[in-house]
C-alpha positions in Angstrom: 0.0 0.0 0.0 1.4 3.3 -1.0 1.7 6.3 1.3 -1.5 8.3 1.9 -3.6 5.7 0.2 -7.1 5.5 1.5 -7.7 2.9 4.2 -9.6 -0.3 3.3 -13.4 -0.2 3.9 -14.3 -1.4 7.4 -16.6 -4.1 5.9 -13.5 -5.6 4.2 -11.7 -5.8 7.6 -14.8 -7.3 9.3 -15.3 -9.9 6.5 -11.7 -11.1 6.7 -11.9 -11.3 10.5 -14.9 -13.5 10.4 -13.8 -15.6 7.4 -10.3 -16.3 8.8 -11.2 -16.6 12.5 -9.9 -13.3 14.0 -13.1 -11.9 15.4 -16.7 -13.3 15.7 -19.9 -11.7 16.9 -20.7 -12.7 20.5 -23.5 -15.2 20.8 -24.1 -15.2 17.0 -26.2 -18.4 17.2 -28.7 -16.2 19.1 -28.5 -13.3 16.8 -25.5 -11.6 18.3 -25.1 -9.2 21.3 -24.7 -5.4 20.8 -21.2 -4.0 21.0 -19.7 -7.4 21.9 -17.2 -9.6 20.0 -15.3 -12.8 20.6 -11.8 -13.5 19.4 -11.3 -16.6 17.4 -8.1 -18.7 17.1 -6.2 -16.1 15.1 -7.6 -13.1 17.0 -6.7 -14.7 20.3 -3.1 -15.2 19.1 -2.8 -11.7 17.8 -4.2 -10.2 21.0 -1.8 -12.4 23.0 1.2 -11.1 21.0 0.1 -7.4 21.3 -0.3 -7.8 25.1 3.1 -9.5 25.5 4.9 -6.9 23.3 3.3 -4.1 25.3 4.2 -5.7 28.7 7.7 -6.5 27.6 8.4 -3.0 26.3 6.8 -1.0 29.0 7.2 -3.2 32.1 9.8 -6.0 31.7 12.5 -4.0 29.9 12.3 -0.9 32.1 14.0 -0.8 35.5 11.7 2.0 36.6 8.5 -0.1 36.1 6.6 -2.8 38.0 3.3 -4.5 37.1 0.2 -5.5 39.0 -3.1 -7.3 38.2 -6.0 -5.9 40.2 -9.6 -7.2 40.3 -12.5 -6.3 38.0 -14.8 -6.0 41.0 -13.5 -3.6 43.7 -15.0 -2.0 46.7 -17.7 0.3 45.4 -16.3 3.3 47.3 -13.3 3.1 44.9 -15.6 4.6 42.2 -17.2 7.1 44.4 -13.7 8.5 45.4 -12.5 8.5 41.8 -15.6 10.5 40.6 -16.9 7.8 38.3 -20.2 7.4 40.2 -20.9 11.1 40.1 -19.4 12.3 36.8 -18.6 9.4 34.5 -21.2 10.4 31.9 -21.8 10.7 28.2 -24.4 12.8 26.3 -27.3 10.6 25.0 -30.0 11.4 22.5 -32.9 9.2 21.5 -34.7 8.8 18.1 -38.3 9.8 18.9 -39.7 7.2 16.5 -37.5 4.1 16.8 -36.3 4.9 20.3 -32.8 4.0 19.4 -30.2 5.8 21.4 -27.0 7.5 20.2 -24.1 9.5 21.6 -25.0 13.1 20.9 -21.4 14.1 20.1 -21.1 11.2 17.6 -24.4 12.3 15.9 -23.1 15.9 15.6 -19.7 14.7 14.4 -21.3 12.7 11.6 -23.5 15.6 10.6 -20.6 18.0 10.5 -18.5 15.5 8.4 -21.3 15.3 5.8 -21.6 19.1 5.8 -17.9 19.3 5.1 -18.2 16.9 2.2 -20.9 19.0 0.6 -19.1 22.3 1.4 -15.4 21.9 2.3 -15.1 25.5 3.5 -17.7 24.9 6.2 -17.0 24.2 9.9 -13.2 24.4 9.4 -12.5 25.3 13.1 -15.4 23.3 14.6 -14.6 20.7 17.3 -17.4 18.7 18.9 -15.1 18.0 21.9 -15.4 21.7 22.9 -19.2 21.6 23.2 -21.0 21.4 26.5 -24.2 19.4 26.7 -26.2 22.7 26.5 -24.2 23.7 23.4 -24.9 20.3 21.9 -28.6 20.8 22.5 -28.5 24.2 20.8 -26.5 22.8 17.8 -28.9 19.9 17.2 -31.9 22.3 17.4 -30.4 25.1 15.2 -29.3 22.7 12.5 -32.3 20.4 12.7 -30.0 17.4 13.1 -31.9 14.1 12.8 -31.1 10.5 13.8 -29.4 8.1 11.3 -32.9 6.9 10.4 -33.9 10.5 9.6 -36.2 11.0 12.6 -36.3 13.9 15.2 -34.0 13.5 18.3 -34.7 14.3 21.9 -32.5 16.8 23.7 -29.2 15.3 25.0 -29.2 13.8 28.5 -26.3 12.5 30.5 -26.1 8.7 31.3 -23.5 7.0 33.5 -21.1 4.6 31.8 -20.4 2.5 34.9 -22.0 -1.0 34.7 -23.7 -2.2 37.9 -24.2 -5.6 39.4 -25.0 -7.0 42.8 -23.2 -9.2 45.4 -24.8 -11.4 48.0 -26.7 -14.6 48.2 -29.9 -13.5 50.1 -32.5 -11.6 48.1 -33.0 -8.2 49.6 -29.6 -8.2 51.2 -27.5 -7.8 48.1 -25.4 -4.7 47.7 -24.5 -2.8 44.6 -21.0 -3.0 43.1 -19.6 -1.8 39.8 -17.7 -3.5 37.0 -14.6 -1.3 36.7 -14.7 1.4 34.1 -10.9 1.6 33.9 -8.0 -0.4 35.3 -6.1 2.6 36.7 -8.0 2.9 40.0 -6.6 -0.5 41.1 -3.1 1.0 40.8 -4.0 3.9 43.0 -5.7 1.8 45.7 -2.7 -0.5 45.8 -0.1 2.3 45.8 0.8 2.0 49.5 1.2 -1.8 49.3 3.5 -1.5 46.3 5.6 1.0 48.2 5.8 -1.3 51.2 6.6 -4.5 49.2 9.1 -3.3 46.6 12.2 -1.1 46.4 10.8 1.4 43.9 11.8 5.0 44.3 10.6 8.0 42.4 10.2 8.4 39.5 8.7 5.0 38.8 5.6 3.6 37.1 3.1 0.8 37.6 1.6 -1.0 34.6 -1.5 -3.2 34.2 -3.4 -5.0 31.5 -7.0 -6.0 32.2 -10.6 -6.0 31.3 -12.8 -2.9 31.8 -16.5 -2.4 31.1 -18.6 0.6 30.0 -22.3 1.0 29.3 -21.6 1.8 25.7 -24.4 2.4 23.2 -22.5 3.4 20.1 -22.6 0.9 17.4 -21.1 0.4 13.9 -17.4 0.7 14.6 -16.6 -3.0 15.1 -14.2 -3.7 18.0 -13.2 0.0 18.3 -15.8 0.7 21.0 -17.3 -2.2 22.9 -19.0 -2.9 26.3 -16.1 -5.2 27.4 -12.6 -4.2 26.4 -9.0 -4.6 27.4 -6.9 -1.8 28.7 -3.1 -1.4 29.0 -2.5 1.5 31.5 0.5 3.0 33.2 0.6 5.4 36.1 4.0 7.0 36.2 4.7 8.7 39.5 7.2 11.5 40.1 8.0 14.5 42.3 6.9 17.7 40.5 9.5 19.7 42.5 12.4 17.8 41.1 11.2 16.4 37.8 10.2 18.6 34.8 6.9 17.1 33.8 7.0 18.4 30.2 10.2 16.5 29.5 8.8 13.3 31.1 5.5 13.8 29.2 7.4 14.1 25.9 9.5 11.0 26.6 6.4 8.9 27.1 5.0 10.3 23.9 8.1 9.2 22.1 7.8 5.7 23.6 4.2 5.4 22.6 5.0 6.5 19.0 7.9 4.1 18.8 5.9 1.1 20.0 3.2 1.7 17.4 5.6 2.4 14.5 8.6 0.2 15.3 7.3 -2.7 17.4 3.9 -3.0 15.7 5.1 -1.8 12.3 2.4 0.8 11.6 2.9 3.4 9.0 3.6 6.9 10.4 1.4 8.7 7.8 -1.6 7.1 9.5 -0.8 8.6 12.9 -1.1 12.1 14.4 -1.0 13.8 17.8 -3.9 15.9 18.9 -3.9 18.0 22.1 -7.1 18.3 24.1 -8.7 21.8 24.3 -9.3 23.4 27.7 -13.0 22.4 27.5 -12.3 18.8 26.5 -9.5 18.2 29.0 -10.5 16.8 32.4 -10.5 19.5 35.1 -7.7 17.8 37.1 -5.4 17.4 34.0 -2.7 19.9 33.2 -2.3 18.5 29.7 -3.8 15.7 27.7 -2.9 14.4 24.2 -4.3 11.7 22.0 -2.3 9.6 19.6 -4.9 9.3 16.8 -5.0 6.6 14.1 -6.6 7.0 10.6 -9.2 4.2 10.9 -11.6 3.4 8.0 -14.2 5.6 9.8 -11.8 8.6 10.3 -9.2 9.8 12.7 -9.9 8.4 16.1 -8.2 8.2 19.5 -5.9 5.2 19.8 -3.8 6.0 22.8 -4.2 8.8 25.4 -1.7 10.4 27.7 -2.6 12.8 30.5 -0.8 14.6 33.3 -3.3 13.9 36.1 -1.3 15.8 38.8 -2.0 14.2 42.3 -5.8 14.1 41.8 -6.3 10.3 42.0 -4.1 9.6 44.9 -5.5 12.5 46.8 -9.1 11.5 46.1 -8.5 7.9 47.3 -6.6 9.1 50.3 -9.2 11.5 51.3 -12.1 9.1 50.8 -10.5 6.1 52.5 -8.8 8.0 55.3 -5.6 6.0 54.6 -2.2 7.6 54.1 -1.0 7.2 50.5 2.0 9.6 50.7 5.4 8.8 49.5 8.4 9.2 51.8 11.6 10.3 50.0 14.4 8.0 51.3 17.0 10.7 51.0 15.3 13.8 52.4 12.6 12.2 54.6 10.0 14.5 52.9 6.5 13.1 52.5 4.1 14.1 49.8 1.6 12.8 47.2 3.4 12.2 43.9 2.1 13.5 40.6 1.3 11.1 37.8 1.4 10.9 34.0 -0.9 8.3 32.5 -0.5 6.7 29.1 -3.6 4.5 28.5 -4.4 2.4 25.4 -7.1 -0.2 24.5 -5.6 -3.5 23.4 -8.6 -4.1 21.1 -8.0 -0.8 19.4 -4.4 -1.7 18.8 -5.6 -4.9 17.2 -8.0 -3.1 14.9 -5.3 -0.6 14.0 -2.8 -3.4 13.2 -5.3 -5.3 11.0 -6.3 -2.1 9.2 -2.8 -1.0 8.6 -1.6 -4.4 7.4 -4.6 -5.1 5.1 -3.4 -5.0 1.4 -5.0 -6.1 -1.8 -2.1 -7.2 -4.1 -3.7 -6.6 -7.5 -0.7 -7.8 -9.4 -0.8 -11.3 -7.8 -4.6 -11.3 -7.2 -4.4 -11.9 -3.5 -5.3 -10.3 -0.1 -2.4 -10.0 2.3 -2.1 -9.0 5.9 1.4 -7.5 6.1 1.7 -7.9 9.8 4.9 -7.3 11.6 6.5 -10.7 12.3 6.6 -9.9 16.0 2.8 -9.4 16.0 1.7 -12.0 13.5 -0.3 -14.9 15.0 2.1 -17.4 13.4 5.7 -16.7 12.6 5.9 -19.4 9.9 3.9 -22.1 8.2 5.4 -25.6 7.5 4.2 -27.6 4.5 5.0 -30.9 2.9 5.0 -30.4 -0.8 2.7 -33.4 -1.2 0.6 -34.9 1.6 0.5 -38.4 0.1 4.3 -38.8 0.2 5.2 -40.2 3.7 8.9 -39.3 3.5 8.0 -35.6 2.8 5.3 -35.5 5.6 7.7 -37.1 8.1 10.5 -34.6 7.4 8.1 -31.7 7.5 6.7 -32.9 10.8 10.2 -33.1 12.2 10.9 -29.5 11.2 7.5 -28.3 12.5 8.2 -30.0 15.9 11.6 -28.3 16.2 10.3 -24.8 15.3 7.2 -25.0 17.4 9.3 -25.2 20.6 10.8 -21.8 19.7 7.9 -19.7 18.4 4.4 -20.2 17.1 4.2 -22.0 13.8 1.3 -23.6 11.9 1.0 -26.9 10.0 -0.8 -26.9 6.7 -1.1 -29.7 4.2 -4.6 -29.0 2.7 -5.0 -28.4 -1.1 -2.3 -27.5 -3.5 0.7 -25.4 -2.6 -0.6 -22.3 -4.3 -3.8 -22.3 -2.2 -1.8 -22.8 1.0 0.3 -19.8 0.2 -2.8 -17.6 -0.4 -4.3 -18.7 2.8 -1.2 -17.9 4.8 -0.9 -14.6 3.1 -4.4 -13.7 4.2 -3.8 -14.5 7.8 -0.5 -12.7 7.9 2.0 -15.5 8.3 5.4 -13.9 7.3 7.1 -17.0 6.0 6.2 -20.4 4.5 8.6 -23.3 4.7 8.0 -26.1 2.1 9.6 -29.5 2.4 10.2 -30.9 -1.1 12.2 -33.7 -2.7 15.3 -31.5 -2.7 15.0 -31.4 1.1 15.5 -35.1 1.2 18.6 -34.8 -0.9 20.5 -31.9 0.7 18.5 -30.7 3.8 17.4 -27.4 2.3 13.8 -26.1 2.3 12.0 -23.5 0.2 11.5 -20.3 2.2 8.8 -18.1 0.8 8.4 -14.4 1.8 4.8 -13.3 2.3 5.1 -9.6 1.1 7.1 -10.2 -2.0 6.3 -13.8 -2.8 10.0 -14.3 -3.4 11.5 -17.8 -2.6 14.9 -18.9 -1.6 16.6 -22.1 -0.5 17.8 -22.3 3.1 19.2 -25.3 5.1 16.5 -26.6 7.5 18.9 -26.3 10.4 19.3 -22.5 9.8 15.6 -21.6 9.5 15.0 -21.1 13.3 17.9 -18.8 13.8 17.0 -16.8 10.7 13.4 -16.2 11.8 14.4 -15.5 15.4 16.8 -12.8 14.1 13.8 -11.0 12.7 11.8 -11.2 15.9 14.4 -9.4 18.1 
């Protein structure tokens, strides 16, 4: 795909995901479940690789980082203290005929985009993120904005995104708890225990990957926005008196950019930074930026980073009555550290990677997922040239067994060799290793490159080291 080429249609990505086992609709045998998806064999492998790469780069390889794994269900006062119970809201409008509900800001954003297509000079400096709920109501009324079905809309109302459930075994004596709306609060509530059980000193960070849940009503963007999703969040703590937050903030931005472009292999022309305006930025944040990706449905937030000051620790300390201050081992000074938070959705990373890798090779009449070898579900496929030749099958199985102990590989002996190549191209396997009659003579195999279709001979004993060199 050439630079600045239009992204593939979302329906093509969805079709490939279902056809090849990356993503399925949840409960499809019952007609599906709104804003919910399951990950098939290939999707599970791709998610696993993305998680591991994130953890390795941002936790394992950094001496200033530790990781935790907090619970989905936490004490309900956690969410009162954080402000989620009182102010974790989105603006909601309802179609007065169908009674379908939509995010007001998304309806306005779609209307403005259509207006720009009809008149490129209109709404040049418009930003829906800057609108209050009262301003959204005025905009909808003044421009007579309708629902996607063309019907009148109600005035926007706020609705809480936290999902509720109950604990207890006796009817009438159950108490309300919340499915966490973000993983970060588990980091803040465990802050004192981490200080007491490790040897971390400022500046340091705490990372976590886990499931979060939001009462999401937006539809039509595949796995970009779902009820259940996976977050990878970091809270990086520092002393604002001795650390220049702008420099620290910028270093994290560079790390985020490098992870996406170098580790995951995404093209830079599909990425951009966007700073939050004063209205959009949370009141406790001194600065917030989004790393946006050019999805098939437009530029959308992929990864956010915010300087949250000491808001979260202070809120949890005040509400719990427990001391969460840090004591400087050199000066004896005690204070609440400030924090910078880079937070990304693993599911959005997956959708970004699939979108960026999707390529229709017109010359060779094939669809290819040009995934980074480090992210690809399988690093190589192993074939016997013919499945009815026991000597070829036996040798191929021997090579497969040796490689599978070192990295994920897949066995394939279905159909002719050409169809096997096309299938592996479409699921993103970087290399295909074919055992043929020459292998039996001199020990070399045919190594085919996914992106170029070029083939070369390589001794079977050298294949593992050759592939591993590309995974470093």
